[in-house]
N, C-alpha and C positions, 0 to 999 in steps of 0.2 A: 414434237420430233426433235427440235433443236435441243431441248432440255435433256432428252434421252441420250443424244449423242454426247452432250457435255458430261453427263453423269458417267457414261461408259469411258470417256476419255480420262476423267479424274480417277475412276476405279482402276483402269489399266496402269495409270501413272503411279498410283500408290502401291499397286501389286508389284510393279517393277522396282519401286523404291524399297519395299520390304525384302525382295530377293537380294538386292545389292547390300542392304544392311546386314542380313543374315549371313551373307557370304564374307562379311568383314566384321565379325562380332567384337573382337578385341579393339580394333581401331575405332569402331562406333562407340564403344563404352568409354574409351579414353577421351574421345571427342566430346562426349556428353557430360564428362565430370564437372566442367565449369558450370553447366546448366544445373546439374544435380545439386551442387553445393550452393549455388546462387539462389535457387528456388527454396532449398532448405533454410537458408539464412533469412529469406523474405518471410516465410511462414513463422519461423521462430521469433523474428523481430516483431511481427504483428501480434503474435501470441503474448509476448512480453508486454507490448504496448497496451493490449486489451486488459491484461491482468493488472497492470499498473493503474489503468484508468478505473477499473472496478475497485481496486484497493483504495485509491484516493477518494472515490465516492463513498465507500463504506466508512472510511475514516472521517470524512466530513459529516456523515450521519451520526457518528459516535460523538464527536466533539462539538457539533453544532456550528452552523455557518456564522452565526452572530454572537458567539460566545467569547468572553474574556476570562482567562484563568488566573486566579491569584493564589499563590502558595506561600506559606510562611517559611522563613529561614531560621531553623533552630540555632540556638547559641551553642557552638561547639568549641572545645578547648583548642587554642592555637599555640603550639609549642614555641614558635618564633616570637609571637607577641608576648608570651609569658616571660621569655628570657629577657626581652627588652624592658619589661616592667620591673624586673628585679633590680634594675639599675636606676630607678627613678628617685629613690631616696625616701620620700615621705608618703604618708597615706593620702590617697586621692579619691575623688569621686568621678564617675562618668555618667553620661546620660542613660536614662532608664526608659525602656519601651514597655508598654502594657501588653504588647503582642496583638495578633489578629484575633478579634473577638466579635461577639454579637453586637456590641455597641458600634463597631465599624459599619455593620450592615445598616443599622438605623441611620447612619450619617450619609452613606453613599446612595441609598435607595431614593433619595430626593433628587438625584441628578435626572433631568428630564429625558435624556436619551436612553435611560435604562428601562427595560421591560420587566425583568424579574431577576431575583438573586437567589442562588442555591448554595447554602453553606453545607459543609460536610465535616464530621469528626470521625476519625478512623482509629480503630483499636484492634490490634492483633490479639485474639483471645481464643477460647475453645468452646465447643459445644459438647454436650454429653447425651448419648443415646444408648440405652440398655447397658449402662456401665462402661461404655467405650467412649473415649475422649478423642475429638478431632479438632484440628486447628481451623479457624475461620476468621474472617474479617467482619467486625461489627461496625456498621456505619450509621452514625446519627445524621438524619436528613430532615428536610421539610418536604412538603408535597410538591414544591416546584422542582425538586431534584429529578423526578421522573420525566418531566417535560423538557428540561434543559439538556438531559442526557439522552433524549429520544428513546426512552424505555417505556414499554407498554406493560400494564398489569394484565396478564392473561387470565388468571383466575382470582376470584375474590375482589377486594376493593382497596382503595387508598385509605390513608389515615383520615379519620374525621377530625374536625377542629377540636372537639372535646378531648379526644385521645391525645392529640398533640399538646394541648395546653396543660392538661392534667397529668402529663407524664405517665400515661397508662402503659402497662407491660404488654405491648402488642408489637408485632413485627411483620414485615414482608420479606420473603426469602427468594433467592434465585432458584432457577429450575434444577440446577445441579445439586443444590442443598436438599431439595425435596427428594430427588432420586436417591441421594445418599441416606437420608433419614427415614423416608417413607416409601420404600420400594413397592411399587404396585398399588399404592393407595394415595388418596388425596391428602395433602397436609392441612387444608383449610379447616380451621377450628381446633386444631390439635395444639398441644403444648410442647415447646422445646426448651431445654435448659441451656442458656448461654452464660458461661461463667457461673455466677451464683444466683442468677435471676431466671425465673420461669417466664417465658414469653408465649403469647397466644398468636398463632399464625393467622393473619387475616387476608393475606394476598400472596400471589406468586407471580413474579415477572416472567414475561415471555423470554425464551432463550434467545440470546443475542450473540451472533458469531463475532468474536474479536480475535484477530490474528495476533501472533506473538510480536510481529513487526510493529503493529499499532500500539500494543502494550508498552513496547520498549521505546519507540520514538515519541509517542505522545503522552506517556505516563498514564495510560488508561488501564484500569483494573479489569479483570474478568468479572463483570457484573453478575454473572450467573452463579458465582460461588460465594456471594456475600449475603449477609443478613442485615436488613435495614430496620431501624427503629426511629420513632420521632426524636428530634434533637433534644427536646426537653427530657424525654425518657432517658436518653443517654447521659445527660448532665446530672440528673437527679439520682438515677439508679446505678450508674457505673462510675464515671469519672468526670470531674470538672477542673481542668488545669487552671482556670481563672481563679478559683478559690485558693488553690495551693500557692499560686504566684503572689496573690495579694497578701496572704498570710506571711510569706517569706520576705516580702518587701513592703512593710507597712508604711514606710516613709517615702515610697516612690523613688528610691534611688538605688544605685548599684555600688557596693563597697569593694575596694581592692584590699585584700587581707594583708596584715603585717603591720608592725609598729614602725616607729621612725628609724630604728636600727635594723629591723629584721628584713628578710627578703620580701619583696612585693610580688604577689601572684594573683591574677584575676581569677575569680571562681566562676566557671561556666554555669549557666542556668539550665542548660538542656533545652527541651522543648517547652517553652513557657506560653505558647500560643493556645488559645482556647479552641480555635478552628484550624483544621488541617488543610482545608481546600475551600476555595470560594469561587463559584462560577457565576459570572455576571453576563446576562443576556441583554443585548441592545435591540432596538427596534429595527435598525437598518445596518447593513454591513459596512456602509461608508462612514458610519459613526464610530467604528471600532477604535481607530487610532486616537481620535480626539477624546473619546470617553476614557480610554486607558490612561491618557496623560492627566486628565482631571482627577481620576481615582488615585493615581500615583501621588500627586501633590497633596490631595486631601489626607490620604493615609500617612504620608510622611509627616505632615503637620500634627496629626493625632498621635503619632508614635514618637513624638519628641525629637523629630528630625532624623530618626534612625530608619534606614532602608532595610528593615528586617523582614522583607517580603519581596516576592518576585512576581511580576505581571507579564504574562505571555498571551499572545493571540494565536491560538492553534491553527487558524486558517492560513496565517502567514507561514507557519512551519510547513504546512501541507503544500502551499504554493512553491516553496523552495524545493521540497521533495519532487514535486511535479516537474519543475524546471530541470532538475538533475536527471530525472528519468527521460525527459524529452531529449536532452543532449545525448544520453546513452542510446536512445532509439535512432537519433540522427547518425551517430557513429556506426551503428549496426546497418542502417540503410546504405551508407556509403560502402561498407564492406560487401553487402549483398549486391549493390550495383556494380562494384568492381568485379565480383565473381561472375555475374551475368555477362558483363562486357567481355571478360576473358573467355567465357564459354562461347559467346557469339563469334569472337575472333577465331577461336579454335574450330568452330563449325565451318567458317569461311575458308580457313586454311586447309582443312581436310577436304572440303569440296573442291577447292582449286587443284589440290593434289590428285583427287579422284578424276577430275577432267583430263589432266595430263595422262593418266593411266588409261583412260577410256577414249582417247582422241579418235582412234581408228573406228571404235564402235559408234561414236557420234557421227563420223563421216558416212558410215554405212547407213545409219538411220536416216540421215538427211538425204542421202542418194536415193533411197526408196520412197521418198515423198514426205518425210516428217518436216513440219514447219518449225520456224523459230519458236513459235508459241508452244508447240509440243515439247521441244527441248527444255524451254524455261520451266514449264509445268513439271516435267519429270525431275529435274534437279531441285526445284523448290519443294517438291513432295518429299524428297530424301531429307533435306535440311529441316523441314517442319516435323517429320517423323522422329528424327534424332532429338529435336528440341522437346517434342511431346513425351518421348520416352524418358528423357532426362527430367522433364517436369514431373512425371508420375513418380519416378524414383525419389526426386527431390521432395515431393509432398510427403511421401512415406517417411523419409529421413527427417523432415522438418517436424512432423507430428510426433514421431518417436522422440526426437531430440527435445521438443518442448516439454513433454511429460517427464523425461529423464532430468531435465534442468529443474523442473518444479520439485521433483522427488529428492534430488541431491542438494539443492541450495535453498529450498523453501520459497523461491521467487514464484509468485502466482502467475501462471500462463493460461491463456484461453485461446484455443484454436477454433476459429469460426469457418463456416462454409464460404463466407466472402473472401477470406484470406486464401483458401484453396483455389477458388475460381480465379482470383487475381493472379495467383502464381501460374495457373495454366495459361491465362491470357498473356502474361509476360513471356513465358516460355515459347508460346506460339509466335509472338511478335519477334522475338529474338531469332527464331528459325527463319521467319519470313524476311526480316530485314537483312540479316547476314547471309542469306542464301540467294539474294537477288543478284549480287555481283558475279558469283561463280556461274549462276544459271545463264546470265546474259553473255558471259565469256564463252560458255559452251555453245550457246545459240548462234553466236557470231562467227564461229569457225567455218572456214571454207571447206566444203565437203571433199573436194578433190585433194587438197593438201592434207586433210584429216585422214583420208583413206590411205595416202602414201606414208603417213607417219608410222614409224617403227618404235 
């Protein structure tokens, strides 16, 4: 019986609140604007945060948690350096580095913290299909590449030891390459011509989604568009920069051109490195920094004291990105909080103004038997309804805004049910908290004075 009376009381209070709100539509809308934009900001902020979290996790999967990346630094012409060298006077010699090569792998793989090493040789070339030529990246790899890059072979198989050692003309292709060359049919067992060599397709990697942001920030290629061959196949059948460099520099030194009276100008060697990328995977992530330092010292010694390579730890870059995005989310949270606070103050202000307008009405209601609790419930119902209405509009605006943001800027956003429910909860609490003071002010009015109020 008591529950039934309570339900009827709540129902009548909300009915009266709806009547008052509909009678003042414009004022109610203006009051709810703070809540609308605050809730929209909360949903957008959470969507950006979720998107950033997913992006960080996907990038971690791409680069590997325990990976160290070593990239060579090609020898490029330096105009300023060349001008300085013209004034040196006599012929000089400078230190010579053999570049990053397979011998370096043999040296560093003995470091006990290293689990495995994956070298890559990259060449921009072309493939031919039915007389049509398409550009493609040809990558010379070892079997460890697919594990360190978290790439699965969806169809076919990996290179066998015999294929790798004997430089056989076999390849594994990305899924986009298969779709381009073999539309509607499997590429396994078929031949493709890459540059001047026919390669037999023995495997196809599973499609891996790689965002443009990840490609730009982490130097990751779109692995789905590449063709992979055993590294020995690449060196034997395509190009081996190591042989070219050794032939050009038989005495192991680098000459500055020019006689004693002529201008002195250093001849750049271009890319003299045999390997274009080296991924080193360690056993534990806490060994990354120390292992990178050991590798740096070892390679510098083997390269005749020249730092013609760069060592990076991708996970550190990702942590820095994550920290930046967290700061961005905190700023958004503060903005959303301020919007909600202003919205709550707006509700309280309007409710206080409404009480002044309805003072006589409050006095009459109290005179015919309404209790303080009834008055409080009536005005709280109004403030909660305004907040909930603003919350609904804010949710719609936040969802639409999140998708527009993703479409226009490319920032990944993920709207979840949890963020919508949280927004409703926040909107309800704002209405409840900021409606209490006006409701109590209305309930405490003296009925006789209220009836006399004009």
